[in-house]
ChimeraX commands (.cxc) that place a marker at each C-alpha (Angstrom):
marker #1 position -22.69,191.71,-44.67 radius 0.5
marker #1 position -24.51,194.45,-42.77 radius 0.5
marker #1 position -27.04,193.13,-40.26 radius 0.5
marker #1 position -30.51,194.64,-40.64 radius 0.5
marker #1 position -33.53,194.58,-38.34 radius 0.5
marker #1 position -36.89,195.34,-39.96 radius 0.5
marker #1 position -39.46,196.77,-37.54 radius 0.5
marker #1 position -43.14,196.42,-38.41 radius 0.5
marker #1 position -45.74,197.96,-36.09 radius 0.5
marker #1 position -49.13,196.30,-36.54 radius 0.5
marker #1 position -52.70,197.05,-35.55 radius 0.5
marker #1 position -55.39,194.95,-37.24 radius 0.5
marker #1 position -53.03,194.32,-40.14 radius 0.5
marker #1 position -54.63,191.27,-41.74 radius 0.5
marker #1 position -55.35,192.93,-45.14 radius 0.5
marker #1 position -51.61,193.51,-45.69 radius 0.5
marker #1 position -49.52,191.41,-43.32 radius 0.5
marker #1 position -48.88,188.56,-45.74 radius 0.5
marker #1 position -47.49,190.88,-48.44 radius 0.5
marker #1 position -45.59,192.95,-45.89 radius 0.5
marker #1 position -43.75,190.14,-44.11 radius 0.5
marker #1 position -43.63,187.97,-47.22 radius 0.5
marker #1 position -41.71,190.68,-49.07 radius 0.5
marker #1 position -39.08,190.79,-46.32 radius 0.5
marker #1 position -38.62,187.03,-46.54 radius 0.5
marker #1 position -37.89,187.39,-50.27 radius 0.5
marker #1 position -35.46,190.29,-49.91 radius 0.5
marker #1 position -32.06,189.78,-51.55 radius 0.5
marker #1 position -30.47,191.29,-48.43 radius 0.5
marker #1 position -31.93,189.29,-45.57 radius 0.5
marker #1 position -33.25,191.11,-42.53 radius 0.5
marker #1 position -34.32,189.88,-39.14 radius 0.5
marker #1 position -37.87,191.00,-38.38 radius 0.5
marker #1 position -39.58,192.19,-35.24 radius 0.5
marker #1 position -43.34,192.78,-35.26 radius 0.5
marker #1 position -44.62,195.01,-32.46 radius 0.5
marker #1 position -48.38,194.48,-32.31 radius 0.5
marker #1 position -50.57,197.16,-30.74 radius 0.5
marker #1 position -53.22,194.79,-29.35 radius 0.5
marker #1 position -54.85,193.74,-32.65 radius 0.5
marker #1 position -58.20,191.97,-32.44 radius 0.5
marker #1 position -58.45,190.76,-36.05 radius 0.5
marker #1 position -56.16,187.73,-35.75 radius 0.5
marker #1 position -52.92,189.50,-36.74 radius 0.5
marker #1 position -50.94,188.13,-33.79 radius 0.5
marker #1 position -52.10,184.56,-34.37 radius 0.5
marker #1 position -51.41,184.80,-38.11 radius 0.5
marker #1 position -47.87,186.08,-37.60 radius 0.5
marker #1 position -47.14,183.34,-35.05 radius 0.5
marker #1 position -48.44,180.59,-37.31 radius 0.5
marker #1 position -47.22,181.71,-40.75 radius 0.5
marker #1 position -44.03,183.61,-39.85 radius 0.5
marker #1 position -42.56,181.72,-36.88 radius 0.5
marker #1 position -39.11,183.20,-37.59 radius 0.5
marker #1 position -40.42,186.68,-36.76 radius 0.5
marker #1 position -39.94,188.02,-33.24 radius 0.5
marker #1 position -43.42,189.06,-32.07 radius 0.5
marker #1 position -43.99,191.59,-29.29 radius 0.5
marker #1 position -47.58,191.62,-28.05 radius 0.5
marker #1 position -48.50,194.97,-26.51 radius 0.5
marker #1 position -51.45,194.83,-24.12 radius 0.5
marker #1 position -52.81,198.14,-25.42 radius 0.5
marker #1 position -52.53,200.28,-28.53 radius 0.5
marker #1 position -49.37,202.20,-27.69 radius 0.5
marker #1 position -49.33,204.19,-30.92 radius 0.5
marker #1 position -46.90,204.20,-33.83 radius 0.5
marker #1 position -43.95,205.96,-32.22 radius 0.5
marker #1 position -43.95,204.14,-28.89 radius 0.5
marker #1 position -44.27,200.75,-30.59 radius 0.5
marker #1 position -41.43,201.51,-33.00 radius 0.5
marker #1 position -39.30,202.60,-30.04 radius 0.5
marker #1 position -39.53,199.06,-28.66 radius 0.5
marker #1 position -37.97,197.82,-31.89 radius 0.5
marker #1 position -35.34,200.56,-31.98 radius 0.5
marker #1 position -34.16,199.69,-28.47 radius 0.5
marker #1 position -34.05,196.01,-29.39 radius 0.5
marker #1 position -31.95,196.85,-32.46 radius 0.5
marker #1 position -29.40,198.78,-30.41 radius 0.5
marker #1 position -29.23,196.13,-27.70 radius 0.5
marker #1 position -28.50,193.50,-30.32 radius 0.5
marker #1 position -25.95,195.56,-32.29 radius 0.5
marker #1 position -27.74,195.70,-35.65 radius 0.5
marker #1 position -26.00,197.87,-38.25 radius 0.5
marker #1 position -29.22,199.15,-39.81 radius 0.5
marker #1 position -32.91,199.38,-38.99 radius 0.5
marker #1 position -35.66,199.36,-41.61 radius 0.5
marker #1 position -38.98,200.82,-40.49 radius 0.5
marker #1 position -41.79,199.32,-42.56 radius 0.5
marker #1 position -45.48,200.18,-42.32 radius 0.5
marker #1 position -47.92,197.30,-42.00 radius 0.5
marker #1 position -49.62,198.43,-45.23 radius 0.5
marker #1 position -46.35,198.51,-47.15 radius 0.5
marker #1 position -43.89,196.08,-48.66 radius 0.5
marker #1 position -40.43,196.07,-50.20 radius 0.5
marker #1 position -39.19,194.87,-53.57 radius 0.5
marker #1 position -36.50,192.21,-53.78 radius 0.5
marker #1 position -33.57,194.66,-53.91 radius 0.5
marker #1 position -34.99,197.59,-51.91 radius 0.5
marker #1 position -32.96,196.95,-48.77 radius 0.5
marker #1 position -29.78,196.00,-50.63 radius 0.5
marker #1 position -29.93,199.16,-52.75 radius 0.5
marker #1 position -30.45,201.43,-49.74 radius 0.5
marker #1 position -27.54,199.87,-47.86 radius 0.5
marker #1 position -25.34,200.07,-50.94 radius 0.5
marker #1 position -26.18,203.77,-51.24 radius 0.5
marker #1 position -25.68,204.63,-47.58 radius 0.5
marker #1 position -23.83,207.85,-46.77 radius 0.5
marker #1 position -23.09,208.82,-43.14 radius 0.5
marker #1 position -24.20,212.39,-43.85 radius 0.5
marker #1 position -27.74,211.01,-43.83 radius 0.5
marker #1 position -29.89,209.97,-40.88 radius 0.5
marker #1 position -32.69,208.47,-42.98 radius 0.5
marker #1 position -32.85,207.05,-46.50 radius 0.5
marker #1 position -36.07,206.06,-48.23 radius 0.5
marker #1 position -36.83,204.27,-51.49 radius 0.5
marker #1 position -39.22,205.87,-53.96 radius 0.5
marker #1 position -42.61,205.06,-52.41 radius 0.5
marker #1 position -45.18,203.77,-54.91 radius 0.5
marker #1 position -48.84,202.85,-54.51 radius 0.5
marker #1 position -50.14,199.33,-55.12 radius 0.5
marker #1 position -50.69,200.16,-58.81 radius 0.5
marker #1 position -47.05,201.13,-59.31 radius 0.5
marker #1 position -47.61,204.89,-59.44 radius 0.5
marker #1 position -45.87,207.29,-57.09 radius 0.5
marker #1 position -47.71,207.48,-53.76 radius 0.5
marker #1 position -49.63,210.81,-53.75 radius 0.5
marker #1 position -48.30,211.98,-50.39 radius 0.5
marker #1 position -44.76,210.94,-51.32 radius 0.5
marker #1 position -45.09,212.85,-54.60 radius 0.5
marker #1 position -46.34,215.92,-52.71 radius 0.5
marker #1 position -43.43,215.88,-50.28 radius 0.5
marker #1 position -40.59,214.60,-52.48 radius 0.5
marker #1 position -41.63,214.66,-56.13 radius 0.5
marker #1 position -40.26,218.06,-57.07 radius 0.5
marker #1 position -36.87,217.22,-55.58 radius 0.5
marker #1 position -36.69,214.02,-57.58 radius 0.5
marker #1 position -37.49,215.95,-60.76 radius 0.5
marker #1 position -34.76,218.53,-60.33 radius 0.5
marker #1 position -31.72,217.94,-62.52 radius 0.5
marker #1 position -29.31,219.58,-60.09 radius 0.5
marker #1 position -29.88,217.32,-57.08 radius 0.5
marker #1 position -26.78,216.63,-55.05 radius 0.5
marker #1 position -24.89,213.41,-55.68 radius 0.5
marker #1 position -23.36,211.95,-52.53 radius 0.5
marker #1 position -20.83,209.22,-53.17 radius 0.5
marker #1 position -21.04,206.89,-56.15 radius 0.5
marker #1 position -24.82,206.50,-56.12 radius 0.5
marker #1 position -27.43,209.20,-56.38 radius 0.5
marker #1 position -29.15,210.29,-53.19 radius 0.5
marker #1 position -31.74,213.02,-53.53 radius 0.5
marker #1 position -31.74,215.22,-50.48 radius 0.5
marker #1 position -35.27,216.07,-49.31 radius 0.5
marker #1 position -36.63,218.16,-46.41 radius 0.5
marker #1 position -38.85,215.28,-45.30 radius 0.5
marker #1 position -39.92,211.78,-46.29 radius 0.5
marker #1 position -42.65,209.69,-44.64 radius 0.5
marker #1 position -41.66,206.84,-42.33 radius 0.5
marker #1 position -43.61,204.15,-44.20 radius 0.5
marker #1 position -40.17,203.12,-45.54 radius 0.5
marker #1 position -37.17,204.35,-43.55 radius 0.5
marker #1 position -33.64,203.01,-43.42 radius 0.5
marker #1 position -31.65,204.22,-40.42 radius 0.5
marker #1 position -28.14,203.34,-39.32 radius 0.5
marker #1 position -27.26,202.40,-35.76 radius 0.5
marker #1 position -25.11,205.53,-35.57 radius 0.5
marker #1 position -28.00,207.81,-36.56 radius 0.5
marker #1 position -30.31,206.20,-33.97 radius 0.5
marker #1 position -27.68,206.53,-31.25 radius 0.5
marker #1 position -27.33,210.20,-32.18 radius 0.5
marker #1 position -30.94,211.31,-32.70 radius 0.5
marker #1 position -32.65,208.80,-30.45 radius 0.5
marker #1 position -36.17,207.38,-30.66 radius 0.5
marker #1 position -39.57,208.87,-31.50 radius 0.5
marker #1 position -40.88,211.57,-29.17 radius 0.5
marker #1 position -43.75,210.74,-26.78 radius 0.5
marker #1 position -45.32,214.03,-27.87 radius 0.5
marker #1 position -46.83,212.10,-30.80 radius 0.5
marker #1 position -49.10,209.08,-30.69 radius 0.5
marker #1 position -49.76,208.59,-34.39 radius 0.5
marker #1 position -48.72,210.98,-37.18 radius 0.5
marker #1 position -46.24,213.81,-36.83 radius 0.5
marker #1 position -43.57,211.72,-35.12 radius 0.5
marker #1 position -41.63,211.22,-38.35 radius 0.5
marker #1 position -41.62,214.95,-39.13 radius 0.5
marker #1 position -40.36,215.67,-35.62 radius 0.5
marker #1 position -37.63,213.04,-36.02 radius 0.5
marker #1 position -36.39,214.68,-39.22 radius 0.5
marker #1 position -36.42,218.09,-37.48 radius 0.5
marker #1 position -34.28,216.64,-34.70 radius 0.5
marker #1 position -31.95,214.96,-37.22 radius 0.5
marker #1 position -31.37,218.32,-38.85 radius 0.5
marker #1 position -30.25,219.76,-35.53 radius 0.5
marker #1 position -27.51,217.10,-35.41 radius 0.5
marker #1 position -26.45,217.92,-38.97 radius 0.5
marker #1 position -28.02,214.81,-40.52 radius 0.5
marker #1 position -30.05,214.75,-43.72 radius 0.5
marker #1 position -33.07,212.93,-45.10 radius 0.5
marker #1 position -32.74,211.43,-48.55 radius 0.5
marker #1 position -34.42,209.34,-51.24 radius 0.5
marker #1 position -32.56,206.78,-53.35 radius 0.5
marker #1 position -34.21,206.81,-56.81 radius 0.5
marker #1 position -32.78,203.39,-57.68 radius 0.5
marker #1 position -34.76,201.82,-54.81 radius 0.5
marker #1 position -38.50,201.16,-55.03 radius 0.5
marker #1 position -41.11,200.03,-52.50 radius 0.5
marker #1 position -44.89,199.98,-52.09 radius 0.5
marker #1 position -47.21,201.83,-49.68 radius 0.5
marker #1 position -50.76,200.57,-50.24 radius 0.5
marker #1 position -53.11,203.32,-49.08 radius 0.5
marker #1 position -54.33,205.21,-52.14 radius 0.5
marker #1 position -57.82,203.66,-52.21 radius 0.5
marker #1 position -58.68,204.49,-48.59 radius 0.5
marker #1 position -60.98,207.45,-48.02 radius 0.5
marker #1 position -60.41,209.64,-44.97 radius 0.5
marker #1 position -63.44,211.57,-43.61 radius 0.5
marker #1 position -63.08,215.36,-43.53 radius 0.5
marker #1 position -63.14,215.55,-39.73 radius 0.5
marker #1 position -60.25,213.12,-39.46 radius 0.5
marker #1 position -58.33,214.94,-42.22 radius 0.5
marker #1 position -58.69,218.18,-40.31 radius 0.5
marker #1 position -57.59,216.52,-37.09 radius 0.5
marker #1 position -54.44,215.28,-38.83 radius 0.5
marker #1 position -53.74,218.78,-40.17 radius 0.5
marker #1 position -53.90,220.10,-36.61 radius 0.5
marker #1 position -51.00,217.85,-35.60 radius 0.5
marker #1 position -48.73,220.14,-37.63 radius 0.5
marker #1 position -49.00,222.60,-34.73 radius 0.5
marker #1 position -47.53,220.02,-32.36 radius 0.5
marker #1 position -44.77,219.38,-34.91 radius 0.5
marker #1 position -43.85,223.07,-35.05 radius 0.5
marker #1 position -43.93,223.49,-31.26 radius 0.5
marker #1 position -41.76,220.38,-30.85 radius 0.5
marker #1 position -39.12,221.45,-33.38 radius 0.5
marker #1 position -35.94,222.31,-31.41 radius 0.5
marker #1 position -34.88,224.56,-34.26 radius 0.5
marker #1 position -37.86,226.94,-33.82 radius 0.5
marker #1 position -38.62,229.56,-31.16 radius 0.5
marker #1 position -41.04,227.89,-28.76 radius 0.5
marker #1 position -42.49,231.12,-27.32 radius 0.5
marker #1 position -43.21,232.50,-30.79 radius 0.5
marker #1 position -44.95,229.29,-31.83 radius 0.5
marker #1 position -47.20,229.44,-28.73 radius 0.5
marker #1 position -48.48,232.76,-30.08 radius 0.5
marker #1 position -48.67,231.81,-33.75 radius 0.5
marker #1 position -50.23,228.34,-33.64 radius 0.5
marker #1 position -53.61,229.24,-32.08 radius 0.5
marker #1 position -53.98,231.99,-34.72 radius 0.5
marker #1 position -53.02,229.56,-37.48 radius 0.5
marker #1 position -55.54,226.99,-36.22 radius 0.5
marker #1 position -58.27,229.64,-36.16 radius 0.5
marker #1 position -57.37,230.50,-39.75 radius 0.5
marker #1 position -57.69,226.82,-40.67 radius 0.5
marker #1 position -61.19,226.84,-39.17 radius 0.5
marker #1 position -62.27,229.71,-41.40 radius 0.5
marker #1 position -60.51,228.41,-44.51 radius 0.5
marker #1 position -61.89,224.87,-44.28 radius 0.5
marker #1 position -65.33,225.61,-42.77 radius 0.5
marker #1 position -64.54,223.16,-39.98 radius 0.5
marker #1 position -64.79,223.53,-36.21 radius 0.5
marker #1 position -62.12,220.85,-35.64 radius 0.5
marker #1 position -59.10,223.23,-35.63 radius 0.5
marker #1 position -60.92,225.70,-33.37 radius 0.5
marker #1 position -61.69,222.95,-30.83 radius 0.5
marker #1 position -58.07,221.78,-31.07 radius 0.5
marker #1 position -56.77,225.15,-29.81 radius 0.5
marker #1 position -57.66,224.47,-26.17 radius 0.5
marker #1 position -56.23,220.95,-26.38 radius 0.5
marker #1 position -53.00,222.32,-27.81 radius 0.5
marker #1 position -52.54,225.16,-25.30 radius 0.5
marker #1 position -53.15,222.73,-22.42 radius 0.5
marker #1 position -50.11,220.76,-23.66 radius 0.5
marker #1 position -47.66,223.67,-23.78 radius 0.5
marker #1 position -45.86,222.64,-20.58 radius 0.5
marker #1 position -45.55,219.01,-21.68 radius 0.5
marker #1 position -44.41,219.91,-25.19 radius 0.5
marker #1 position -41.80,222.36,-23.90 radius 0.5
marker #1 position -40.32,219.69,-21.61 radius 0.5
marker #1 position -40.26,217.04,-24.36 radius 0.5
marker #1 position -38.76,219.54,-26.79 radius 0.5
marker #1 position -35.94,220.20,-24.33 radius 0.5
marker #1 position -35.40,216.45,-23.88 radius 0.5
marker #1 position -35.31,215.93,-27.65 radius 0.5
marker #1 position -32.18,218.12,-27.92 radius 0.5
marker #1 position -30.14,215.47,-26.09 radius 0.5
marker #1 position -28.16,212.81,-27.89 radius 0.5
marker #1 position -30.06,209.52,-27.92 radius 0.5
marker #1 position -33.26,211.10,-26.64 radius 0.5
marker #1 position -36.17,208.84,-25.65 radius 0.5
marker #1 position -34.18,205.62,-26.03 radius 0.5
marker link #1:1,2 radius 0.2
marker link #1:2,3 radius 0.2
marker link #1:3,4 radius 0.2
marker link #1:4,5 radius 0.2
marker link #1:5,6 radius 0.2
marker link #1:6,7 radius 0.2
marker link #1:7,8 radius 0.2
marker link #1:8,9 radius 0.2
marker link #1:9,10 radius 0.2
marker link #1:10,11 radius 0.2
marker link #1:11,12 radius 0.2
marker link #1:12,13 radius 0.2
marker link #1:13,14 radius 0.2
marker link #1:14,15 radius 0.2
marker link #1:15,16 radius 0.2
marker link #1:16,17 radius 0.2
marker link #1:17,18 radius 0.2
marker link #1:18,19 radius 0.2
marker link #1:19,20 radius 0.2
marker link #1:20,21 radius 0.2
marker link #1:21,22 radius 0.2
marker link #1:22,23 radius 0.2
marker link #1:23,24 radius 0.2
marker link #1:24,25 radius 0.2
marker link #1:25,26 radius 0.2
marker link #1:26,27 radius 0.2
marker link #1:27,28 radius 0.2
marker link #1:28,29 radius 0.2
marker link #1:29,30 radius 0.2
marker link #1:30,31 radius 0.2
marker link #1:31,32 radius 0.2
marker link #1:32,33 radius 0.2
marker link #1:33,34 radius 0.2
marker link #1:34,35 radius 0.2
marker link #1:35,36 radius 0.2
marker link #1:36,37 radius 0.2
marker link #1:37,38 radius 0.2
marker link #1:38,39 radius 0.2
marker link #1:39,40 radius 0.2
marker link #1:40,41 radius 0.2
marker link #1:41,42 radius 0.2
marker link #1:42,43 radius 0.2
marker link #1:43,44 radius 0.2
marker link #1:44,45 radius 0.2
marker link #1:45,46 radius 0.2
marker link #1:46,47 radius 0.2
marker link #1:47,48 radius 0.2
marker link #1:48,49 radius 0.2
marker link #1:49,50 radius 0.2
marker link #1:50,51 radius 0.2
marker link #1:51,52 radius 0.2
marker link #1:52,53 radius 0.2
marker link #1:53,54 radius 0.2
marker link #1:54,55 radius 0.2
marker link #1:55,56 radius 0.2
marker link #1:56,57 radius 0.2
marker link #1:57,58 radius 0.2
marker link #1:58,59 radius 0.2
marker link #1:59,60 radius 0.2
marker link #1:60,61 radius 0.2
marker link #1:61,62 radius 0.2
marker link #1:62,63 radius 0.2
marker link #1:63,64 radius 0.2
marker link #1:64,65 radius 0.2
marker link #1:65,66 radius 0.2
marker link #1:66,67 radius 0.2
marker link #1:67,68 radius 0.2
marker link #1:68,69 radius 0.2
marker link #1:69,70 radius 0.2
marker link #1:70,71 radius 0.2
marker link #1:71,72 radius 0.2
marker link #1:72,73 radius 0.2
marker link #1:73,74 radius 0.2
marker link #1:74,75 radius 0.2
marker link #1:75,76 radius 0.2
marker link #1:76,77 radius 0.2
marker link #1:77,78 radius 0.2
marker link #1:78,79 radius 0.2
marker link #1:79,80 radius 0.2
marker link #1:80,81 radius 0.2
marker link #1:81,82 radius 0.2
marker link #1:82,83 radius 0.2
marker link #1:83,84 radius 0.2
marker link #1:84,85 radius 0.2
marker link #1:85,86 radius 0.2
marker link #1:86,87 radius 0.2
marker link #1:87,88 radius 0.2
marker link #1:88,89 radius 0.2
marker link #1:89,90 radius 0.2
marker link #1:90,91 radius 0.2
marker link #1:91,92 radius 0.2
marker link #1:92,93 radius 0.2
marker link #1:93,94 radius 0.2
marker link #1:94,95 radius 0.2
marker link #1:95,96 radius 0.2
marker link #1:96,97 radius 0.2
marker link #1:97,98 radius 0.2
marker link #1:98,99 radius 0.2
marker link #1:99,100 radius 0.2
marker link #1:100,101 radius 0.2
marker link #1:101,102 radius 0.2
marker link #1:102,103 radius 0.2
marker link #1:103,104 radius 0.2
marker link #1:104,105 radius 0.2
marker link #1:105,106 radius 0.2
marker link #1:106,107 radius 0.2
marker link #1:107,108 radius 0.2
marker link #1:108,109 radius 0.2
marker link #1:109,110 radius 0.2
marker link #1:110,111 radius 0.2
marker link #1:111,112 radius 0.2
marker link #1:112,113 radius 0.2
marker link #1:113,114 radius 0.2
marker link #1:114,115 radius 0.2
marker link #1:115,116 radius 0.2
marker link #1:116,117 radius 0.2
marker link #1:117,118 radius 0.2
marker link #1:118,119 radius 0.2
marker link #1:119,120 radius 0.2
marker link #1:120,121 radius 0.2
marker link #1:121,122 radius 0.2
marker link #1:122,123 radius 0.2
marker link #1:123,124 radius 0.2
marker link #1:124,125 radius 0.2
marker link #1:125,126 radius 0.2
marker link #1:126,127 radius 0.2
marker link #1:127,128 radius 0.2
marker link #1:128,129 radius 0.2
marker link #1:129,130 radius 0.2
marker link #1:130,131 radius 0.2
marker link #1:131,132 radius 0.2
marker link #1:132,133 radius 0.2
marker link #1:133,134 radius 0.2
marker link #1:134,135 radius 0.2
marker link #1:135,136 radius 0.2
marker link #1:136,137 radius 0.2
marker link #1:137,138 radius 0.2
marker link #1:138,139 radius 0.2
marker link #1:139,140 radius 0.2
marker link #1:140,141 radius 0.2
marker link #1:141,142 radius 0.2
marker link #1:142,143 radius 0.2
marker link #1:143,144 radius 0.2
marker link #1:144,145 radius 0.2
marker link #1:145,146 radius 0.2
marker link #1:146,147 radius 0.2
marker link #1:147,148 radius 0.2
marker link #1:148,149 radius 0.2
marker link #1:149,150 radius 0.2
marker link #1:150,151 radius 0.2
marker link #1:151,152 radius 0.2
marker link #1:152,153 radius 0.2
marker link #1:153,154 radius 0.2
marker link #1:154,155 radius 0.2
marker link #1:155,156 radius 0.2
marker link #1:156,157 radius 0.2
marker link #1:157,158 radius 0.2
marker link #1:158,159 radius 0.2
marker link #1:159,160 radius 0.2
marker link #1:160,161 radius 0.2
marker link #1:161,162 radius 0.2
marker link #1:162,163 radius 0.2
marker link #1:163,164 radius 0.2
marker link #1:164,165 radius 0.2
marker link #1:165,166 radius 0.2
marker link #1:166,167 radius 0.2
marker link #1:167,168 radius 0.2
marker link #1:168,169 radius 0.2
marker link #1:169,170 radius 0.2
marker link #1:170,171 radius 0.2
marker link #1:171,172 radius 0.2
marker link #1:172,173 radius 0.2
marker link #1:173,174 radius 0.2
marker link #1:174,175 radius 0.2
marker link #1:175,176 radius 0.2
marker link #1:176,177 radius 0.2
marker link #1:177,178 radius 0.2
marker link #1:178,179 radius 0.2
marker link #1:179,180 radius 0.2
marker link #1:180,181 radius 0.2
marker link #1:181,182 radius 0.2
marker link #1:182,183 radius 0.2
marker link #1:183,184 radius 0.2
marker link #1:184,185 radius 0.2
marker link #1:185,186 radius 0.2
marker link #1:186,187 radius 0.2
marker link #1:187,188 radius 0.2
marker link #1:188,189 radius 0.2
marker link #1:189,190 radius 0.2
marker link #1:190,191 radius 0.2
marker link #1:191,192 radius 0.2
marker link #1:192,193 radius 0.2
marker link #1:193,194 radius 0.2
marker link #1:194,195 radius 0.2
marker link #1:195,196 radius 0.2
marker link #1:196,197 radius 0.2
marker link #1:197,198 radius 0.2
marker link #1:198,199 radius 0.2
marker link #1:199,200 radius 0.2
marker link #1:200,201 radius 0.2
marker link #1:201,202 radius 0.2
marker link #1:202,203 radius 0.2
marker link #1:203,204 radius 0.2
marker link #1:204,205 radius 0.2
marker link #1:205,206 radius 0.2
marker link #1:206,207 radius 0.2
marker link #1:207,208 radius 0.2
marker link #1:208,209 radius 0.2
marker link #1:209,210 radius 0.2
marker link #1:210,211 radius 0.2
marker link #1:211,212 radius 0.2
marker link #1:212,213 radius 0.2
marker link #1:213,214 radius 0.2
marker link #1:214,215 radius 0.2
marker link #1:215,216 radius 0.2
marker link #1:216,217 radius 0.2
marker link #1:217,218 radius 0.2
marker link #1:218,219 radius 0.2
marker link #1:219,220 radius 0.2
marker link #1:220,221 radius 0.2
marker link #1:221,222 radius 0.2
marker link #1:222,223 radius 0.2
marker link #1:223,224 radius 0.2
marker link #1:224,225 radius 0.2
marker link #1:225,226 radius 0.2
marker link #1:226,227 radius 0.2
marker link #1:227,228 radius 0.2
marker link #1:228,229 radius 0.2
marker link #1:229,230 radius 0.2
marker link #1:230,231 radius 0.2
marker link #1:231,232 radius 0.2
marker link #1:232,233 radius 0.2
marker link #1:233,234 radius 0.2
marker link #1:234,235 radius 0.2
marker link #1:235,236 radius 0.2
marker link #1:236,237 radius 0.2
marker link #1:237,238 radius 0.2
marker link #1:238,239 radius 0.2
marker link #1:239,240 radius 0.2
marker link #1:240,241 radius 0.2
marker link #1:241,242 radius 0.2
marker link #1:242,243 radius 0.2
marker link #1:243,244 radius 0.2
marker link #1:244,245 radius 0.2
marker link #1:245,246 radius 0.2
marker link #1:246,247 radius 0.2
marker link #1:247,248 radius 0.2
marker link #1:248,249 radius 0.2
marker link #1:249,250 radius 0.2
marker link #1:250,251 radius 0.2
marker link #1:251,252 radius 0.2
marker link #1:252,253 radius 0.2
marker link #1:253,254 radius 0.2
marker link #1:254,255 radius 0.2
marker link #1:255,256 radius 0.2
marker link #1:256,257 radius 0.2
marker link #1:257,258 radius 0.2
marker link #1:258,259 radius 0.2
marker link #1:259,260 radius 0.2
marker link #1:260,261 radius 0.2
marker link #1:261,262 radius 0.2
marker link #1:262,263 radius 0.2
marker link #1:263,264 radius 0.2
marker link #1:264,265 radius 0.2
marker link #1:265,266 radius 0.2
marker link #1:266,267 radius 0.2
marker link #1:267,268 radius 0.2
marker link #1:268,269 radius 0.2
marker link #1:269,270 radius 0.2
marker link #1:270,271 radius 0.2
marker link #1:271,272 radius 0.2
marker link #1:272,273 radius 0.2
marker link #1:273,274 radius 0.2
marker link #1:274,275 radius 0.2
marker link #1:275,276 radius 0.2
marker link #1:276,277 radius 0.2
marker link #1:277,278 radius 0.2
marker link #1:278,279 radius 0.2
marker link #1:279,280 radius 0.2
marker link #1:280,281 radius 0.2
marker link #1:281,282 radius 0.2
marker link #1:282,283 radius 0.2
marker link #1:283,284 radius 0.2
marker link #1:284,285 radius 0.2
marker link #1:285,286 radius 0.2
marker link #1:286,287 radius 0.2
marker link #1:287,288 radius 0.2
marker link #1:288,289 radius 0.2
view
């Protein structure tokens, strides 16, 4: 049986941690679990220690961000020779056969497989539907192997299955991203190595975020991260993006009546040297591990 390590990055995760870790304990394909906690102050660490003593708990002394915390788990997985890694958000949980179905559908052409991501009410997660829905609806999706895998340009890392081979090839998350954007960059880098992202329609899992409201300023800030994604993509012309992205951000300012993208321009241009260096590093096999 394939050995799986589930990695859960937590930060003040008490509203979801019981469902999240509890779902892994009920999985038909058992997975070892590592929780990497980003210095929670709501009792998450204590709760995990008391109620899930079988879980390996890493206690960061500061909030290291999503990518850096996941990288701790990815390195642990490689050191301990796991066959697969399952990245699971703290506000998400799996169904009984989610992991088994993904492993049973695995195809080495793929770097990442995801289940269909639903909200807590059982409907397709809105962001998942936006990114993947039209590909799932198409009748002519490619069939790889005996089970259907729908090839998609991108799928969010709330639920990601990766093989050891794909991690050894692509590497870990880039330090260019603290929170958000790191999964898009990872898929861009996968593509450079000839690996695909896919969704397995037979697999289902939950991402519980549909009822949370995000203020406009924060939404705009998150939109700005797309500029870092484009500059970090090793498949794009870096020099051209340095010219285009400030103009695009200014356009976002006018379109959305928000000063956030305009203010972000100076922050972005100040990072050009750093982003160019990290982009170069990301081309290497096993980058950032």
